[in-house]
C-alpha positions in Angstrom: 120.6 -155.1 47.8 118.0 -157.4 46.3 118.1 -158.1 42.6 116.3 -155.9 40.1 112.5 -156.5 40.0 112.4 -156.6 36.2 114.2 -158.2 33.4 115.6 -156.2 30.5 115.0 -152.8 32.1 117.5 -151.4 29.6 117.5 -147.8 30.6 121.1 -146.7 30.7 120.5 -143.4 32.4 119.3 -145.1 35.6 122.6 -146.6 36.3 124.4 -143.4 35.6 122.5 -141.8 38.5 124.0 -144.2 41.0 120.8 -144.1 42.9 120.3 -146.2 46.0 116.8 -147.5 45.6 116.4 -148.3 49.3 116.4 -144.6 50.1 113.4 -143.7 52.2 111.7 -140.4 53.3 113.9 -140.1 56.4 117.1 -140.2 54.4 115.6 -137.7 52.0 115.1 -135.3 54.9 118.6 -135.9 56.0 119.8 -135.0 52.5 117.9 -131.7 52.7 120.1 -130.8 55.7 123.0 -130.7 53.3 121.4 -128.3 50.9 123.6 -125.2 50.4 122.0 -121.8 49.5 123.7 -119.0 47.6 122.7 -115.8 46.0 123.8 -114.5 42.6 123.4 -110.9 41.4 123.9 -109.7 37.8 124.3 -106.0 37.6 123.4 -105.4 33.9 122.9 -102.5 31.6 119.2 -102.4 31.8 118.3 -104.4 34.9 119.8 -105.9 38.0 118.8 -109.5 38.7 118.9 -111.6 41.8 118.5 -115.4 42.0 118.7 -117.5 45.2 119.7 -121.0 44.5 119.5 -124.2 46.6 122.5 -126.4 45.6 122.2 -130.1 46.2 125.7 -131.5 46.7 124.4 -135.1 46.4 122.7 -134.7 43.0 125.2 -132.0 41.9 122.4 -129.8 40.7 120.6 -126.7 41.9 117.2 -125.1 41.7 116.1 -121.5 41.8 114.1 -120.7 44.9 113.7 -116.9 44.4 114.2 -114.6 41.4 113.9 -110.8 41.5 114.8 -108.0 39.1 114.7 -104.3 39.1 115.1 -101.8 36.2 118.1 -99.9 37.3 119.1 -98.5 33.8 122.8 -98.1 34.3 123.1 -98.0 30.5 121.5 -94.5 30.5 124.9 -92.9 30.9 125.8 -89.2 30.6 125.8 -88.2 27.0 128.9 -86.1 27.2 131.2 -88.0 29.6 129.9 -91.5 29.3 129.7 -91.8 33.1 127.1 -93.6 35.1 124.5 -91.1 36.2 123.8 -90.3 39.8 120.2 -91.4 39.4 121.1 -94.8 37.9 123.7 -95.3 40.7 121.1 -94.5 43.3 118.6 -96.9 41.8 121.2 -99.6 41.7 122.3 -99.0 45.3 118.8 -99.2 46.5 118.2 -102.4 44.6 121.4 -104.0 45.9 120.5 -103.1 49.5 117.1 -104.8 49.1 118.7 -107.8 47.4 121.2 -108.2 50.2 118.4 -108.1 52.8 116.5 -110.8 50.8 119.6 -113.0 50.5 120.4 -112.7 54.3 116.8 -113.5 55.1 117.1 -116.7 53.0 120.2 -117.6 55.0 122.6 -117.9 52.0 126.2 -118.7 52.8 127.6 -116.4 50.0 126.5 -113.6 47.7 128.0 -113.6 44.3 128.0 -110.4 42.3 129.0 -109.6 38.7 128.9 -106.3 36.8 128.8 -106.3 33.1 128.8 -103.9 30.1 127.5 -100.6 31.5 129.9 -100.6 34.5 132.7 -102.0 32.4 132.6 -99.2 29.8 131.8 -96.3 32.1 134.8 -94.1 33.1 133.5 -94.0 36.7 132.5 -97.7 36.7 135.3 -98.8 39.1 134.7 -96.0 41.5 131.0 -97.0 41.6 132.0 -100.6 42.6 134.1 -99.0 45.4 131.0 -97.1 46.5 129.0 -100.3 46.6 131.7 -101.9 48.8 131.8 -98.9 51.2 128.1 -98.5 51.6 126.8 -102.1 51.4 129.9 -104.2 52.1 129.4 -106.1 48.9 132.3 -107.2 46.6 131.4 -106.9 43.0 133.5 -108.6 40.3 133.8 -106.5 37.1 133.9 -109.2 34.4 135.2 -108.9 30.9 133.1 -109.6 27.8 134.8 -113.0 27.3 134.1 -113.9 31.0 130.5 -112.8 30.6 130.2 -115.1 27.6 131.8 -118.0 29.5 129.4 -117.6 32.4 126.4 -117.4 30.0 127.7 -120.7 28.5 127.8 -122.3 32.0 124.3 -121.1 32.8 122.7 -122.4 29.6 124.7 -125.7 29.9 123.2 -126.3 33.3 119.7 -126.4 32.0 119.8 -127.8 28.5 121.3 -131.0 27.1 123.7 -130.3 24.2 124.4 -134.0 23.3 126.8 -134.2 20.4 125.5 -131.2 18.6 127.3 -127.8 18.7 125.1 -125.0 20.1 125.4 -121.3 19.3 124.3 -119.3 22.3 123.0 -115.7 21.9 122.6 -113.2 24.7 121.3 -109.8 23.6 122.0 -107.5 26.5 121.5 -103.8 27.0 125.1 -102.8 26.2 126.7 -105.9 24.6 125.8 -109.0 22.7 127.5 -112.3 23.5 127.7 -115.1 20.9 129.2 -118.4 22.0 129.9 -121.6 20.1 130.0 -124.5 22.4 129.4 -128.2 22.9 128.8 -130.3 26.0 132.5 -130.4 26.9 133.8 -126.9 26.2 133.3 -123.5 24.5 134.9 -123.3 21.1 134.4 -119.6 20.7 133.6 -116.9 23.2 132.7 -113.5 21.7 131.3 -110.2 23.1 130.4 -107.3 20.9 129.7 -103.7 22.1 126.3 -103.7 20.6 123.1 -103.9 22.8 119.4 -103.0 22.7 119.9 -100.0 25.1 122.9 -98.6 23.4 121.3 -98.9 19.9 118.1 -97.2 21.1 120.1 -94.4 22.7 122.5 -93.8 19.8 120.4 -94.5 16.7 116.7 -94.4 17.3 115.5 -90.9 17.8 112.2 -91.2 16.0 109.7 -94.0 15.7 108.5 -95.5 13.4 111.9 -95.5 11.7 112.3 -94.1 8.1 113.4 -96.6 5.5 116.8 -95.0 5.1 117.4 -95.0 8.9 116.3 -98.6 9.2 118.6 -99.7 6.4 121.5 -97.8 8.0 120.7 -99.4 11.4 120.6 -102.9 9.9 124.0 -102.3 8.1 125.5 -101.0 11.3 124.3 -104.1 13.3 125.6 -106.5 10.6 129.0 -104.7 10.4 129.4 -104.7 14.2 128.5 -108.4 14.5 130.5 -109.7 11.5 133.8 -110.4 13.4 132.0 -112.4 16.1 129.8 -114.3 13.6 132.8 -115.2 11.4 134.7 -116.5 14.3 131.8 -118.8 15.3 131.2 -120.0 11.8 134.9 -120.8 11.2 134.8 -123.2 14.2 131.8 -125.2 13.1 133.1 -128.4 11.4 131.9 -129.1 7.8 129.7 -132.1 8.8 128.0 -130.3 11.8 124.7 -128.4 12.1 124.6 -126.0 15.0 121.5 -125.2 17.1 120.7 -121.6 18.1 119.8 -120.9 21.7 118.8 -117.4 22.8 118.7 -116.3 26.4 118.1 -113.3 28.8 115.4 -110.6 28.8 115.3 -109.4 25.2 115.1 -113.0 23.8 112.4 -114.0 26.4 110.4 -110.9 25.6 110.6 -111.7 21.8 109.4 -115.3 22.6 106.5 -114.0 24.6 105.4 -111.7 21.8 105.5 -114.4 19.2 103.7 -116.8 21.5 100.9 -114.2 22.1 100.6 -113.7 18.3 100.2 -117.5 17.8 98.1 -117.8 21.0 100.5 -120.3 22.3 100.9 -121.3 25.9 103.9 -119.5 27.3 103.8 -120.8 30.9 107.3 -122.2 30.4 109.7 -120.0 28.5 112.5 -122.5 28.8 112.6 -124.6 25.6 110.1 -122.5 23.7 111.0 -122.6 20.0 110.1 -120.2 17.2 111.1 -119.8 13.5 112.9 -117.0 11.6 109.7 -116.5 9.6 107.7 -115.7 12.8 110.5 -113.5 14.0 110.4 -111.5 10.7 106.6 -111.1 11.0 107.1 -109.7 14.5 109.8 -107.3 13.3 107.5 -105.9 10.6 104.7 -105.4 13.1 107.0 -103.7 15.7 108.6 -101.4 13.1 105.1 -100.1 12.0 104.1 -99.3 15.6 104.6 -95.9 17.3 106.0 -96.2 20.9 102.7 -95.8 22.7 101.3 -98.8 20.9 104.3 -101.0 21.7 103.8 -100.1 25.4 100.3 -101.5 25.2 101.6 -105.0 24.2 100.8 -107.3 27.1 104.0 -109.3 27.2 106.2 -106.2 27.4 107.1 -104.0 30.4 107.2 -100.3 29.7 111.0 -100.3 29.7 111.3 -103.4 27.5 108.8 -101.8 25.0 111.3 -98.9 24.6 114.2 -101.1 23.5 112.5 -104.1 21.8 112.9 -102.8 18.3 116.8 -102.8 18.3 116.6 -106.1 20.2 114.6 -107.9 17.5 116.7 -106.4 14.7 119.9 -107.8 16.4 118.3 -111.3 16.6 117.0 -111.1 13.0 120.4 -110.0 11.7 122.2 -112.8 13.6 119.9 -115.5 12.3 120.3 -114.3 8.7 124.1 -114.2 9.1 124.2 -117.6 10.6 121.6 -119.0 8.1 119.7 -120.6 11.0 116.0 -120.9 10.7 114.9 -121.7 14.2 115.8 -120.6 17.8 115.1 -122.1 21.1 114.9 -120.1 24.4 116.8 -120.8 27.6 115.8 -119.2 30.9 119.2 -119.9 32.4 122.0 -117.4 31.7 124.7 -115.4 33.4 123.4 -115.4 36.9 122.9 -119.2 36.8 126.4 -119.4 35.4 127.6 -117.7 38.5 126.1 -120.5 40.5 127.7 -123.2 38.3 131.1 -121.5 38.5 130.7 -121.4 42.3 129.9 -125.2 42.3 133.1 -125.8 40.3 135.1 -123.8 42.8 133.6 -125.6 45.7 134.4 -129.0 44.2 130.8 -129.9 43.6 131.4 -130.4 39.9 134.5 -132.0 38.5 134.1 -130.9 34.9 131.5 -129.6 32.3 130.8 -133.1 31.2 129.6 -134.1 34.6 127.3 -131.1 34.5 125.8 -132.3 31.2 126.0 -136.0 31.8 122.4 -136.5 33.1 120.6 -133.2 33.2 117.2 -134.8 32.6 117.6 -137.5 35.1 119.0 -135.2 37.8 116.3 -132.6 37.4 113.6 -135.3 37.6 115.1 -136.7 40.8 115.2 -133.2 42.2 111.5 -132.8 41.6 110.9 -136.3 43.2 112.7 -134.9 46.3 110.9 -131.6 46.2 107.5 -133.2 46.1 108.3 -135.8 48.8 107.6 -138.7 46.4 108.3 -142.1 47.8 111.4 -142.6 45.7 111.8 -146.3 46.3 108.3 -147.0 44.9 108.6 -144.5 42.0 111.8 -146.2 40.9 110.0 -149.6 41.1 107.2 -148.3 38.9 109.7 -146.8 36.5 111.5 -150.2 36.2 108.2 -151.9 35.5 107.4 -149.3 32.9 110.7 -149.7 31.1 110.5 -153.4 31.1 107.0 -153.3 29.6 108.2 -150.7 27.1 111.2 -152.9 26.0 109.1 -156.0 25.6 106.0 -154.8 23.9 107.2 -152.9 20.8 104.7 -153.4 18.1 102.0 -154.5 20.5 101.3 -151.8 23.0 103.4 -149.1 21.3 105.2 -148.1 18.1 107.6 -145.7 19.7 110.9 -145.1 17.9 112.7 -143.9 21.0 111.6 -140.4 22.3 108.7 -141.8 24.4 111.0 -144.0 26.5 112.7 -141.1 28.3 109.3 -139.3 28.8 107.8 -142.5 30.2 110.6 -142.8 32.7 110.2 -139.2 33.9 106.4 -139.5 34.2 106.8 -142.8 36.1 109.1 -141.2 38.6 106.7 -138.2 39.1 103.3 -139.8 38.6 102.4 -139.8 42.3 103.6 -136.3 43.2 100.0 -135.1 43.6 99.1 -137.6 46.2 99.8 -135.3 49.1 97.2 -132.9 47.7 94.3 -135.3 47.0 94.5 -139.1 46.9 91.2 -139.6 45.0 92.2 -137.5 42.0 96.0 -137.2 42.5 96.7 -137.8 38.8 95.1 -134.4 38.0 97.2 -132.7 40.7 100.3 -134.5 39.5 99.7 -133.1 36.0 99.5 -129.6 37.4 102.6 -129.9 39.5 104.7 -131.4 36.7 103.4 -128.9 34.1 104.3 -125.9 36.3 107.5 -127.4 37.8 111.0 -127.1 36.4 112.2 -130.0 34.2 115.5 -128.9 32.8 116.7 -130.5 29.6 113.3 -131.2 28.3 111.7 -129.0 25.6 108.3 -127.3 26.3 106.5 -130.0 24.2 108.3 -132.8 26.0 107.5 -131.2 29.4 103.8 -131.1 28.5 103.9 -134.8 27.4 105.4 -135.9 30.6 102.7 -134.1 32.6 100.0 -135.7 30.3 101.4 -139.2 30.6 101.1 -138.9 34.4 97.7 -137.4 34.0 96.3 -140.3 32.1 97.9 -143.2 33.9 94.7 -143.9 35.8 90.9 -143.5 35.7 89.5 -141.9 32.5 91.1 -141.9 29.1 91.9 -138.6 27.3 89.0 -136.5 26.2 89.0 -133.6 23.7 87.8 -131.2 26.4 90.6 -131.9 28.8 93.1 -129.1 29.2 96.0 -131.6 29.4 95.0 -133.1 26.0 94.4 -129.7 24.3 97.9 -128.5 25.4 99.5 -131.2 23.2 100.5 -129.6 19.9 99.8 -132.4 17.4 98.7 -136.0 16.7 102.1 -137.4 17.1 102.5 -136.0 20.6 99.0 -137.3 21.5 99.9 -140.8 20.2 103.1 -140.9 22.3 101.1 -139.8 25.4 98.4 -142.3 24.7 100.8 -145.2 24.4 103.1 -144.2 27.2 100.3 -143.5 29.6 98.9 -147.0 28.9 102.2 -148.5 29.8 102.4 -146.4 33.0 98.8 -147.5 33.9 100.0 -151.2 33.7 103.1 -150.4 35.7 101.3 -148.7 38.6 98.8 -151.6 38.7 101.7 -153.8 39.7 102.8 -151.5 42.6 100.2 -152.4 45.2 102.2 -152.8 48.3 104.8 -150.8 50.2 107.4 -153.6 49.8 108.5 -155.2 46.6 106.3 -158.2 45.7 107.4 -159.0 42.1 110.8 -160.5 41.4 110.5 -160.8 37.6 108.1 -160.1 34.8 108.1 -162.5 31.8 106.5 -161.7 28.5 105.3 -163.8 25.6 103.0 -162.9 22.8 101.7 -163.5 19.3 100.0 -161.2 16.8 96.9 -160.6 19.0 97.7 -161.8 22.5 100.1 -160.5 25.1 100.8 -162.8 28.1 102.4 -161.2 31.2 103.7 -163.8 33.7 104.4 -162.4 37.2 107.1 -164.1 39.3 106.8 -163.2 43.0 109.5 -162.4 45.5 110.5 -165.4 47.6 108.8 -164.0 50.7 105.5 -163.3 49.0 103.1 -166.2 49.1 100.7 -165.0 46.4 100.2 -162.2 43.9 96.4 -162.2 44.0 96.3 -158.4 44.6 98.7 -157.7 41.7 96.9 -160.1 39.4 93.5 -158.5 40.1 94.9 -155.0 39.6 96.6 -155.8 36.3 93.6 -157.8 35.1 91.4 -154.6 35.5 93.5 -153.1 32.7 92.5 -155.8 30.2 89.5 -153.9 28.7 91.5 -150.7 28.2 94.4 -152.5 26.6 91.9 -154.1 24.2 90.2 -150.8 23.5 93.4 -148.9 22.7 95.5 -151.5 21.0 93.2 -154.4 20.0 95.5 -156.8 21.9 94.2 -159.4 24.3 96.0 -159.3 27.6 96.4 -162.4 29.7 97.8 -162.3 33.2 99.6 -165.3 34.8 101.4 -165.8 38.1 104.2 -168.3 37.9 102.9 -169.5 34.5 99.5 -170.4 36.0 96.2 -168.6 36.0 95.0 -167.2 39.4 
């Protein structure tokens, strides 16, 4: 392998990926032949969910190819006996038959099924699982509350970097609420409480809006029910630690959608969306004042979700107050994704939880590179150029304190993904594909910044009317995008040939002048093309930074 094309690349995550930079499109297609497909089905209290996942045994990651759900309402059990009703069982059987057909059509090698609270607590729950086996030849695992919490942890862990900070995971289901305290290596506390949005609606909310006395009783009941679980979690947070709250599954995502609609926020990507306890309290007050028919008209809610949203928001509000946490972030990954991760452990595709967390951001970016058939060899070369320029131009081209570096790398790896749509304006298509793609481990704001950096690495500078620019929340995000996109613009200008042409980049500078000296590979006779391309950036560098850029080749002007 030839030596690195840059000096001082300094990006530790690249080495942890163990990427062979000589990989070409043919080898990428060969890797695709190794992709393994599985289906995971979560039979819940309110809904039954299916995901079909493509598992990459080389990258040790997976993506969701298809997601379906059906409102099967197993939680609407018989009032007297507590049994699952015939109508809910029929709906579930019909849904499972359809999901099985979908899974088979997708050529999955295995279908994983788990049943949770409603089946767990119903006297006829086990006989219903036998009926599923007899009629559909599907084996369903009836999981305990603790196992449900563990799988939720694995699912969230697969899509969100924990770092060194403990995370409290909250899953408000139809019949139970799971609260997990975990870090990147293990779960410290796994709790499951028999308290859910469906069961509370069924048992306590007969009239709406609620009277003050009924509301106070309901809040007291929720707090009392959750107190053992919350105390267990709090007791295992070390004195010097500050925990982060992550909420997942249907109720939490519906709450996030409602808050986003109130604030007129973009909610294209639920994963990573963050809202405050104050905004949640405003939503609670609004929902409590509404009769059911008004809640059903709220655009983000399905008819069934509108029926159970009030107890759902009360559970979340109560937990945040008990934990004294002021902010919550959403995760789209939960139990069904946890089934996929658990299967990967069993198949030997993951050695431990730390390997799952070790490079979530890098692995998900590489996965998108493969998905969009980006020339990985060239994208890595551009990324190396970008990181070298970043490391050597602090205080000249940028004043970034650290967050922009990772975003710059991701944008550099994906900047050309729109080329197969339109070469002339591929940067705009790259922005769209990145924005609407799945980048696990990045917040919603970071996701938008990566897309915008790729958008502005060529042609015009940002304008106020641009959708990509308007999507950035504040001046700080726009500053990061402006600085990182300039660096990416310089980096792509050096990548003019299919083969590597630059051996090393040397930097020297004073207060107002930056000198970039390009050292060619031994087989390259000249770098006139690269010199011309980089020199075209001189006016933009001057306009944005006030710095005079001077380009040399082997310490001599061309």
